[in-house]
KOLFI-704989 format. One record per atom (N, C-alpha, C, O): x, y, z; residue in one letter; atom name; residue number from 1. Coordinates in nm, 3 decimals, decimal comma, always signed. Each point is the difference from the previous one (the first is absolute). Example, Ala and Ser with C-alpha at 12.3 -4.5 7.8 and 13.67 -1.06 7.14 Angstrom:
       c1       c2       c3  residu  atome  num
   +1,319   -0,569   +0,780       a      N    1
   -0,089   +0,119   +0,000       a     CA    1
   +0,090   +0,120   +0,000       a      C    1
   +0,104   -0,002   +0,066       a      O    1
   -0,139   +0,107   -0,138       s      N    2
   +0,082   +0,119   +0,006       s     CA    2
   -0,077   +0,109   +0,073       s      C    2
   +0,051   +0,111   +0,017       s      O    2
This chain:
       c1       c2       c3  residu  atome  num
   -0,763   +0,656   +0,656       m      N    1
   -0,025   -0,141   +0,027       m     CA    1
   +0,033   -0,082   -0,125       m      C    1
   -0,045   +0,035   -0,109       m      O    1
   +0,122   -0,141   +0,122       p      N    2
   +0,035   -0,083   -0,114       p     CA    2
   -0,123   -0,068   -0,061       p      C    2
   -0,092   -0,040   +0,071       p      O    2
   +0,093   +0,028   -0,201       e      N    3
   -0,107   -0,071   -0,068       e     CA    3
   +0,052   -0,060   -0,130       e      C    3
   +0,101   +0,044   -0,055       e      O    3
   -0,173   -0,146   +0,007       i      N    4
   +0,033   -0,064   -0,126       i     CA    4
   -0,120   +0,018   -0,091       i      C    4
   -0,113   -0,034   +0,036       i      O    4
   +0,139   +0,088   -0,154       e      N    5
   -0,107   +0,025   -0,096       e     CA    5
   +0,011   -0,102   -0,113       e      C    5
   +0,106   -0,013   -0,062       e      O    5
   -0,214   -0,059   +0,035       f      N    6
   -0,006   -0,097   -0,109       f     CA    6
   -0,090   +0,055   -0,110       f      C    6
   -0,105   +0,056   +0,029       f      O    6
   +0,147   -0,072   -0,153       t      N    7
   -0,084   +0,035   -0,115       t     CA    7
   +0,004   -0,117   -0,095       t      C    7
   +0,108   -0,046   -0,040       t      O    7
   -0,226   -0,004   +0,002       i      N    8
   -0,008   -0,112   -0,093       i     CA    8
   -0,075   +0,047   -0,125       i      C    8
   -0,113   +0,048   +0,009       i      O    8
   +0,177   -0,061   -0,125       d      N    9
   -0,063   +0,035   -0,126       d     CA    9
   -0,096   -0,114   -0,037       d      C    9
   +0,045   -0,113   -0,022       d      O    9
   -0,175   +0,139   +0,016       p      N   10
   -0,095   -0,109   -0,026       p     CA   10
   +0,013   -0,061   -0,140       p      C   10
   -0,042   -0,114   -0,021       p      O   10
   +0,098   +0,187   -0,074       e      N   11
   +0,014   -0,054   -0,135       e     CA   11
   +0,123   -0,088   -0,016       e      C   11
   -0,006   -0,104   -0,066       e      O   11
   +0,116   +0,145   +0,126       t      N   12
   +0,125   -0,076   -0,018       t     CA   12
   +0,035   -0,086   +0,121       t      C   12
   +0,080   -0,093   -0,011       t      O   12
   -0,140   +0,124   +0,127       g      N   13
   +0,034   -0,071   +0,122       g     CA   13
   +0,130   +0,049   +0,062       g      C   13
   +0,048   -0,056   +0,099       g      O   13
   +0,009   +0,162   -0,156       k      N   14
   +0,126   +0,055   +0,050       k     CA   14
   -0,022   +0,058   +0,140       k      C   14
   -0,093   +0,078   +0,022       k      O   14
   +0,180   -0,116   +0,070       l      N   15
   -0,006   +0,046   +0,138       l     CA   15
   +0,111   +0,100   +0,025       l      C   15
   +0,116   -0,027   -0,031       l      O   15
   -0,151   +0,141   +0,087       e      N   16
   +0,101   +0,098   +0,043       e     CA   16
   -0,010   +0,013   +0,150       e      C   16
   -0,110   +0,004   +0,056       e      O   16
   +0,225   +0,003   +0,008       l      N   17
   +0,008   +0,012   +0,145       l     CA   17
   +0,084   +0,121   +0,033       l      C   17
   +0,108   +0,018   -0,056       l      O   17
   -0,156   +0,066   +0,145       h      N   18
   +0,073   +0,120   +0,039       h     CA   18
   +0,003   +0,005   +0,152       h      C   18
   -0,104   +0,006   +0,065       h      O   18
   +0,224   -0,008   -0,008       v      N   19
   +0,019   +0,010   +0,145       v     CA   19
   +0,014   +0,148   +0,033       v      C   19
   +0,087   +0,068   -0,054       v      O   19
   -0,171   -0,019   +0,142       k      N   20
   +0,002   +0,142   +0,038       k     CA   20
   +0,026   +0,015   +0,149       k      C   20
   -0,038   -0,086   +0,080       k      O   20
   +0,104   +0,195   -0,045       g      N   21
   +0,017   +0,033   +0,141       g     CA   21
   +0,116   -0,069   +0,070       g      C   21
   +0,012   +0,007   +0,122       g      O   21
   +0,073   -0,074   -0,199       i      N   22
   +0,119   -0,063   +0,059       i     CA   22
   +0,120   +0,053   -0,076       i      C   22
   +0,024   -0,037   -0,115       i      O   22
   +0,052   +0,124   +0,180       a      N   23
   +0,115   +0,061   -0,066       a     CA   23
   +0,122   -0,091   +0,006       a      C   23
   +0,022   -0,071   +0,098       a      O   23
   +0,055   +0,075   -0,203       g      N   24
   +0,126   -0,073   -0,003       g     CA   24
   -0,017   -0,149   -0,024       g      C   24
   -0,109   -0,046   -0,033       g      O   24
   +0,216   -0,028   +0,049       p      N   25
   +0,001   -0,142   -0,029       p     CA   25
   -0,090   -0,086   +0,089       p      C   25
   -0,016   -0,119   -0,026       p      O   25
   -0,043   +0,177   +0,130       a      N   26
   -0,091   -0,078   +0,085       a     CA   26
   -0,118   -0,053   -0,080       a      C   26
   -0,059   -0,101   +0,038       a      O   26
   +0,024   +0,167   -0,148       c      N   27
   -0,111   -0,049   -0,082       c     CA   27
   +0,037   -0,129   -0,073       c      C   27
   -0,089   -0,069   -0,050       c      O   27
   +0,218   +0,036   +0,043       d      N   28
   +0,042   -0,126   -0,063       d     CA   28
   -0,061   -0,120   +0,072       d      C   28
   -0,032   -0,100   -0,063       d      O   28
   +0,017   +0,110   +0,195       d      N   29
   -0,060   -0,110   +0,076       d     CA   29
   -0,145   -0,021   -0,041       d      C   29
   -0,046   -0,113   -0,012       d      O   29
   -0,026   +0,222   -0,009       v      N   30
   -0,139   -0,008   -0,043       v     CA   30
   -0,007   -0,056   -0,142       v      C   30
   -0,083   -0,085   -0,029       v      O   30
   +0,171   +0,132   -0,057       a      N   31
   +0,004   -0,047   -0,138       a     CA   31
   +0,034   -0,149   -0,006       a      C   31
   -0,055   -0,074   -0,081       a      O   31
   +0,145   +0,030   +0,168       k      N   32
   +0,038   -0,141   +0,005       k     CA   32
   -0,121   -0,087   +0,037       k      C   32
   -0,022   -0,106   -0,059       k      O   32
   -0,054   +0,151   +0,157       l      N   33
   -0,120   -0,073   +0,039       l     CA   33
   -0,100   -0,006   -0,116       l      C   33
   -0,060   -0,104   -0,024       l      O   33
   +0,043   +0,215   -0,045       a      N   34
   -0,092   +0,004   -0,114       a     CA   34
   +0,046   -0,098   -0,108       a      C   34
   -0,083   -0,067   -0,061       a      O   34
   +0,214   +0,059   +0,037       k      N   35
   +0,053   -0,094   -0,100       k     CA   35
   -0,027   -0,144   +0,039       k      C   35
   -0,031   -0,084   -0,085       k      O   35
   +0,042   +0,055   +0,215       e      N   36
   -0,027   -0,136   +0,048       e     CA   36
   -0,147   -0,037   -0,022       e      C   36
   -0,032   -0,114   -0,033       e      O   36
   -0,056   +0,211   +0,051       l      N   37
   -0,144   -0,026   -0,013       l     CA   37
   -0,047   +0,004   -0,145       l      C   37
   -0,087   -0,078   -0,038       l      O   37
   +0,144   +0,167   -0,043       l      N   38
   -0,052   +0,025   -0,134       l     CA   38
   +0,090   -0,050   -0,113       l      C   38
   -0,044   -0,006   -0,115       l      O   38
   +0,168   -0,030   +0,146       g      N   39
   +0,094   -0,044   -0,103       g     CA   39
   +0,093   +0,113   -0,041       g      C   39
   -0,019   +0,116   +0,038       g      O   39
   +0,119   -0,150   -0,117       e      N   40
   +0,099   +0,097   -0,043       e     CA   40
   -0,061   +0,098   -0,101       e      C   40
   -0,076   -0,040   -0,088       e      O   40
   +0,110   +0,167   +0,102       p      N   41
   -0,053   +0,098   -0,094       p     CA   41
   +0,073   -0,003   -0,134       p      C   41
   +0,115   -0,043   -0,009       p      O   41
   -0,184   +0,089   -0,094       i      N   42
   +0,063   +0,015   -0,131       i     CA   42
   +0,087   +0,124   +0,001       i      C   42
   +0,107   +0,003   -0,061       i      O   42
   -0,154   +0,100   +0,130       h      N   43
   +0,071   +0,127   +0,007       h     CA   43
   -0,006   +0,052   +0,142       h      C   43
   -0,103   -0,009   +0,066       h      O   43
   +0,214   +0,064   -0,018       e      N   44
   +0,004   +0,055   +0,135       e     CA   44
   +0,079   +0,131   -0,004       e      C   44
   +0,103   +0,009   -0,067       e      O   44
   -0,153   +0,094   +0,138       r      N   45
   +0,072   +0,126   +0,005       r     CA   45
   -0,021   +0,064   +0,137       r      C   45
   -0,101   -0,022   +0,066       r      O   45
   +0,198   +0,102   -0,025       q      N   46
   -0,009   +0,071   +0,126       q     CA   46
   -0,051   +0,141   -0,027       q      C   46
   +0,035   +0,062   -0,101       q      O   46
   -0,117   -0,012   +0,192       t      N   47
   -0,050   +0,137   -0,010       t     CA   47
   +0,099   +0,093   +0,070       t      C   47
   +0,097   -0,045   +0,060       t      O   47
   -0,123   +0,175   -0,069       a      N   48
   +0,085   +0,098   +0,067       a     CA   48
   -0,001   -0,023   +0,151       a      C   48
   +0,100   +0,025   +0,068       a      O   48
   -0,212   -0,074   -0,016       e      N   49
   -0,011   -0,026   +0,144       e     CA   49
   +0,100   -0,107   +0,045       e      C   49
   +0,048   +0,003   +0,113       e      O   49
   -0,016   -0,096   -0,202       y      N   50
   +0,096   -0,105   +0,032       y     CA   50
   +0,138   +0,058   +0,033       y      C   50
   +0,070   -0,050   +0,087       y      O   50
   -0,034   +0,156   -0,157       y      N   51
   +0,133   +0,058   +0,015       y     CA   51
   +0,011   +0,097   +0,118       y      C   51
   +0,108   +0,052   +0,027       y      O   51
   -0,217   -0,028   +0,043       l      N   52
   +0,005   +0,082   +0,120       l     CA   52
   +0,064   -0,080   +0,112       l      C   52
   -0,020   -0,121   +0,009       l      O   52
   +0,094   +0,186   +0,073       r      N   53
   +0,063   -0,066   +0,114       r     CA   53
   -0,055   +0,063   +0,127       r      C   53
   -0,018   +0,121   +0,007       r      O   53
   -0,011   -0,203   +0,094       p      N   54
   -0,048   +0,056   +0,126       p     CA   54
   +0,101   +0,097   +0,058       p      C   54
   +0,121   -0,023   -0,005       p      O   54
   -0,171   +0,132   +0,061       q      N   55
   +0,087   +0,100   +0,062       q     CA   55
   +0,031   -0,046   +0,142       q      C   55
   -0,090   -0,018   +0,082       q      O   55
   +0,218   +0,002   -0,053       v      N   56
   +0,043   -0,042   +0,133       v     CA   56
   +0,085   +0,113   +0,057       v      C   56
   +0,097   +0,044   -0,061       v      O   56
   -0,136   +0,002   +0,178       r      N   57
   +0,075   +0,108   +0,064       r     CA   57
   +0,074   -0,056   +0,120       r      C   57
   -0,061   -0,059   +0,089       r      O   57
   +0,192   +0,076   -0,086       p      N   58
   +0,077   -0,052   +0,114       p     CA   58
   -0,032   +0,080   +0,127       p      C   58
   -0,019   +0,121   -0,004       p      O   58
   +0,015   -0,192   +0,113       q      N   59
   -0,020   +0,064   +0,129       q     CA   59
   +0,121   -0,031   +0,087       q      C   59
   +0,041   -0,115   +0,013       q      O   59
   +0,015   +0,219   +0,046       i      N   60
   +0,117   -0,016   +0,085       i     CA   60
   -0,045   +0,023   +0,143       i      C   60
   -0,056   +0,105   +0,034       i      O   60
   +0,081   -0,204   +0,049       r      N   61
   -0,038   +0,009   +0,140       r     CA   61
   +0,125   +0,002   +0,087       r      C   61
   +0,095   -0,074   -0,027       r      O   61
   -0,093   +0,156   +0,128       p      N   62
   +0,118   +0,003   +0,087       p     CA   62
   +0,011   -0,130   +0,079       p      C   62
   -0,099   -0,068   +0,026       p      O   62
   +0,224   +0,035   +0,012       k      N   63
   +0,023   -0,118   +0,081       k     CA   63
   -0,068   +0,016   +0,135       k      C   63
   -0,011   +0,110   +0,052       k      O   63
   -0,034   -0,219   +0,002       g      N   64
   -0,064   +0,002   +0,131       g     CA   64
   -0,149   +0,025   -0,008       g      C   64
   -0,066   +0,012   +0,103       g      O   64
   +0,010   -0,004   -0,226       g      N   65
   -0,144   +0,013   -0,018       g     CA   65
   -0,058   +0,133   +0,044       g      C   65
   -0,119   +0,007   +0,030       g      O   65
   +0,198   +0,099   -0,026       q      N   66
   -0,050   +0,130   +0,043       q     CA   66
   -0,060   +0,077   -0,112       q      C   66
   -0,046   +0,112   +0,020       q      O   66
């Protein structure tokens, strides 16, 4: 299940955001929303999960729907 983890350092006020459970570039949409709400980040990096691509298996069906 997708989730967003926020960590705020009480001494510096530094906010860290980690998007979990969304593989590939689809998490960019979540990150974009976070940027709109929280402002532009000072530093941004992608995790290994970002570079995963959904597995798509082709299905071949005979003509005529059989």
